[in-house]
VOPAGU-2260 file (C-alpha; in pm, 1 decimal, decimal comma):
REM VOPAGU-2260
SITE   aa  ch    i         X         Y         Z
SITE  MET   A    0   -2739,7   12795,2     878,9
SITE  SER   A    1   -2507,7   13020,9     694,5
SITE  GLN   A    2   -2366,2   13010,8     379,2
SITE  LEU   A    3   -1980,7   13032,8     336,3
SITE  ASP   A    4   -1818,1   13162,2      19,0
SITE  ASP   A    5   -1623,7   12915,0    -194,2
SITE  THR   A    6   -1312,0   13093,4    -124,3
SITE  ILE   A    7   -1324,7   13052,3     268,2
SITE  LEU   A    8   -1444,1   12647,1     215,5
SITE  ASP   A    9   -1102,0   12601,6     -21,7
SITE  ALA   A   10    -878,4   12763,8     250,5
SITE  LEU   A   11   -1052,9   12515,5     493,5
SITE  THR   A   12   -1049,3   12218,6     279,7
SITE  HIS   A   13    -786,7   12262,1      50,8
SITE  VAL   A   14    -489,4   12180,2     301,9
SITE  THR   A   15    -144,6   12044,5     260,1
SITE  PHE   A   16    -197,5   11712,5     484,4
SITE  PRO   A   17     104,9   11561,9     637,6
SITE  LYS   A   18     264,2   11235,4     404,3
SITE  GLY   A   19     284,6   11016,1     683,6
SITE  PHE   A   20     277,0   11001,0    1090,9
SITE  ALA   A   21     482,4   10901,7    1352,0
SITE  GLN   A   22     555,3   10506,0    1354,8
SITE  ALA   A   23     510,9   10417,3    1742,3
SITE  GLU   A   24     798,7   10197,5    1873,7
SITE  PRO   A   25     702,7    9871,1    2025,1
SITE  ALA   A   26     745,9    9815,9    2388,7
SITE  TRP   A   27     909,5    9523,5    2383,7
SITE  VAL   A   28     997,3    9206,6    2133,2
SITE  VAL   A   29     884,7    8824,6    2221,5
SITE  THR   A   30    1043,1    8591,2    1980,8
SITE  VAL   A   31     872,0    8271,7    1908,9
SITE  ASP   A   32    1046,4    7998,9    1733,3
SITE  GLY   A   33    1273,1    8209,7    1573,7
SITE  VAL   A   34    1018,1    8464,0    1506,1
SITE  ASP   A   35    1025,0    8831,3    1609,4
SITE  TYR   A   36     682,4    8961,8    1717,6
SITE  PRO   A   37     658,3    9345,6    1821,6
SITE  LEU   A   38     439,5    9416,8    2114,1
SITE  TRP   A   39     307,7    9796,9    2189,5
SITE  GLN   A   40     139,0    9895,1    2506,4
SITE  THR   A   41    -131,0   10122,3    2511,1
SITE  ASP   A   42    -422,6   10287,0    2672,2
SITE  ALA   A   43    -638,5   10249,9    2393,3
SITE  LEU   A   44    -600,4   10145,1    2039,0
SITE  VAL   A   45    -807,6   10303,1    1776,3
SITE  VAL   A   46    -866,3   10080,0    1448,6
SITE  GLY   A   47    -874,1   10295,9    1128,5
SITE  SER   A   48    -759,4   10638,3    1043,6
SITE  GLY   A   49   -1103,0   10754,0     884,0
SITE  ALA   A   50   -1283,9   11032,0    1021,9
SITE  ALA   A   51   -1448,1   10846,0    1311,5
SITE  GLY   A   52   -1113,4   10685,8    1397,7
SITE  LEU   A   53    -920,3   11018,6    1394,5
SITE  ARG   A   54   -1193,4   11187,3    1584,0
SITE  ALA   A   55   -1193,3   10871,7    1839,1
SITE  ALA   A   56    -825,8   10975,8    1872,4
SITE  VAL   A   57    -855,7   11312,2    1913,7
SITE  GLU   A   58   -1103,4   11269,2    2201,5
SITE  LEU   A   59    -918,0   10989,1    2371,1
SITE  LYS   A   60    -593,5   11209,4    2367,9
SITE  ARG   A   61    -777,7   11487,3    2501,8
SITE  ARG   A   62    -860,6   11271,9    2771,7
SITE  GLN   A   63    -513,8   11218,4    2864,6
SITE  GLN   A   64    -482,0   10870,5    2722,7
SITE  ASN   A   65    -218,2   10694,7    2529,3
SITE  VAL   A   66    -346,0   10636,6    2186,5
SITE  LEU   A   67    -210,2   10396,0    1912,3
SITE  ILE   A   68    -373,6   10407,3    1578,3
SITE  ALA   A   69    -378,7   10091,4    1373,6
SITE  THR   A   70    -406,2   10189,6     994,4
SITE  ALA   A   71    -341,6   10106,2     649,5
SITE  GLY   A   72    -228,1   10430,9     587,8
SITE  LEU   A   73    -388,3   10808,9     616,9
SITE  TYR   A   74    -639,7   10919,2     388,4
SITE  MET   A   75    -727,0   10571,4     239,2
SITE  GLY   A   76   -1057,9   10484,9     487,9
SITE  THR   A   77   -1409,5   10504,9     401,1
SITE  SER   A   78   -1435,2   10890,0     488,4
SITE  ALA   A   79   -1147,5   10980,8     219,2
SITE  CYS   A   80   -1288,5   10718,9     -66,6
SITE  SER   A   81   -1667,0   10737,4     -35,2
SITE  GLY   A   82   -1676,9   11003,6    -345,2
SITE  SER   A   83   -1942,1   11172,9    -157,7
SITE  ASP   A   84   -1911,2   11554,7     -58,9
SITE  LYS   A   85   -2114,6   11490,3     254,3
SITE  GLN   A   86   -2118,7   11291,2     573,8
SITE  THR   A   87   -2476,2   11177,6     702,2
SITE  LEU   A   88   -2482,2   11178,1    1080,7
SITE  PHE   A   89   -2715,8   10970,2    1303,3
SITE  THR   A   90   -2849,5   11059,7    1634,9
SITE  ALA   A   91   -3107,1   10946,9    1843,7
SITE  ALA   A   92   -3446,8   11126,1    1746,2
SITE  THR   A   93   -3703,5   11309,2    1933,2
SITE  ALA   A   94   -4002,2   11181,6    2116,6
SITE  GLY   A   95   -4222,1   11340,1    1885,6
SITE  ASN   A   96   -4095,0   11073,1    1621,7
SITE  GLY   A   97   -4148,2   10782,8    1857,1
SITE  ASP   A   98   -3815,2   10796,1    1927,1
SITE  ASN   A   99   -3589,1   10726,0    2217,8
SITE  PHE   A  100   -3250,3   10568,9    2282,5
SITE  THR   A  101   -3356,8   10207,0    2364,2
SITE  LYS   A  102   -3520,7   10200,4    2028,9
SITE  LEU   A  103   -3197,1   10334,7    1833,3
SITE  ALA   A  104   -3016,1   10080,0    2027,4
SITE  GLU   A  105   -3247,9    9784,9    1867,8
SITE  ALA   A  106   -3232,6    9928,5    1556,4
SITE  LEU   A  107   -2826,0    9951,9    1592,3
SITE  ALA   A  108   -2804,0    9587,6    1705,1
SITE  SER   A  109   -3063,3    9439,2    1460,0
SITE  GLY   A  110   -2807,7    9407,0    1178,7
SITE  GLY   A  111   -2589,6    9152,6    1456,8
SITE  ALA   A  112   -2283,3    9303,6    1378,1
SITE  MET   A  113   -2313,0    9517,4    1775,9
SITE  ASP   A  114   -2470,7    9368,2    2101,4
SITE  HIS   A  115   -2746,4    9535,9    2251,8
SITE  ASP   A  116   -2525,4    9709,0    2558,0
SITE  THR   A  117   -2259,2    9866,3    2284,3
SITE  ALA   A  118   -2545,5    9969,8    2091,2
SITE  TYR   A  119   -2728,3   10130,7    2372,6
SITE  VAL   A  120   -2395,7   10336,8    2484,9
SITE  GLU   A  121   -2401,4   10417,8    2089,2
SITE  ALA   A  122   -2722,5   10569,0    2105,1
SITE  VAL   A  123   -2683,2   10756,7    2443,6
SITE  GLY   A  124   -2324,2   10885,2    2351,3
SITE  SER   A  125   -2490,8   10989,6    1982,1
SITE  LEU   A  126   -2608,0   11339,2    2096,5
SITE  HIS   A  127   -2304,4   11402,0    2301,8
SITE  THR   A  128   -2089,1   11345,4    1990,2
SITE  LEU   A  129   -2307,0   11561,2    1765,8
SITE  GLY   A  130   -2288,8   11858,6    1998,5
SITE  GLY   A  131   -1909,7   11807,1    2059,5
SITE  LEU   A  132   -1881,4   11820,2    1638,4
SITE  GLN   A  133   -2077,6   12123,5    1637,9
SITE  TYR   A  134   -1837,0   12258,9    1925,1
SITE  LEU   A  135   -1557,5   12205,4    1715,1
SITE  GLY   A  136   -1728,0   12421,4    1463,0
SITE  LEU   A  137   -1925,5   12189,2    1199,6
SITE  GLU   A  138   -2218,0   12321,7    1097,1
SITE  LEU   A  139   -2556,1   12121,0    1026,8
SITE  PRO   A  140   -2876,8   12235,3     906,0
SITE  GLU   A  141   -3102,8   12381,1    1169,2
SITE  ASP   A  142   -3475,2   12525,8    1158,1
SITE  ARG   A  143   -3513,4   12908,8    1293,8
SITE  TYR   A  144   -3552,3   12743,1    1640,2
SITE  GLY   A  145   -3188,7   12621,6    1602,8
SITE  ALA   A  146   -3326,0   12275,4    1620,5
SITE  ILE   A  147   -3104,5   12037,5    1360,7
SITE  LEU   A  148   -3298,6   11943,0    1085,5
SITE  ARG   A  149   -3374,4   11538,8    1012,3
SITE  TYR   A  150   -3484,2   11329,8     714,8
SITE  GLN   A  151   -3553,2   10940,5     711,5
SITE  THR   A  152   -3327,5   10710,0     544,2
SITE  ASP   A  153   -3336,9   10336,4     481,6
SITE  HIS   A  154   -3404,2   10125,5     787,5
SITE  ASP   A  155   -3461,7   10426,4     970,4
SITE  GLU   A  156   -3810,6   10441,0    1127,7
SITE  ALA   A  157   -3778,1   10772,1    1278,1
SITE  GLY   A  158   -3578,2   11008,6    1089,2
SITE  ARG   A  159   -3249,0   11028,5    1290,7
SITE  ALA   A  160   -3015,6   11125,7     991,7
SITE  THR   A  161   -2893,9   11476,8     914,1
SITE  SER   A  162   -2645,2   11600,7     690,8
SITE  CYS   A  163   -2280,5   11810,4     697,4
SITE  GLY   A  164   -2118,3   11919,4     425,9
SITE  PRO   A  165   -1976,0   12022,1     115,3
SITE  ARG   A  166   -1633,2   11847,9     165,9
SITE  THR   A  167   -1667,4   11730,1     497,6
């Protein structure tokens, strides 16, 4: 991984963000008991405008999907408010560490917030997602052969984590 000069990081990260976003117009309005309810039609609804939500919206739009983002406001999500100077990314680790997609899916679903099928899709897609971020220019710590360096976090028996930063 190369070391960037702080002036380059400042130029990339200290940018003027838009103050708002275009508000989607409802496709129609339904009135029930005298109350108007706006209804929208979309191919994909993304909930939240943090790093993950905006990344999902970009990828969906790239695939020619009509995307609607539901958010309380820009720059107010977990990514912006975490107080951290880096992001931790998780993907399936190598078989050498005793990992595979099924084991990662089991770990993801073990908390009860995700069913096993969804967890498996997340596990399989984790490597493609990480590769997509690298394609967009995200630098990750690598060894001299280009393998992404990993470390172990809480509830991670295989060393699935890597970090990027600063100021992601």
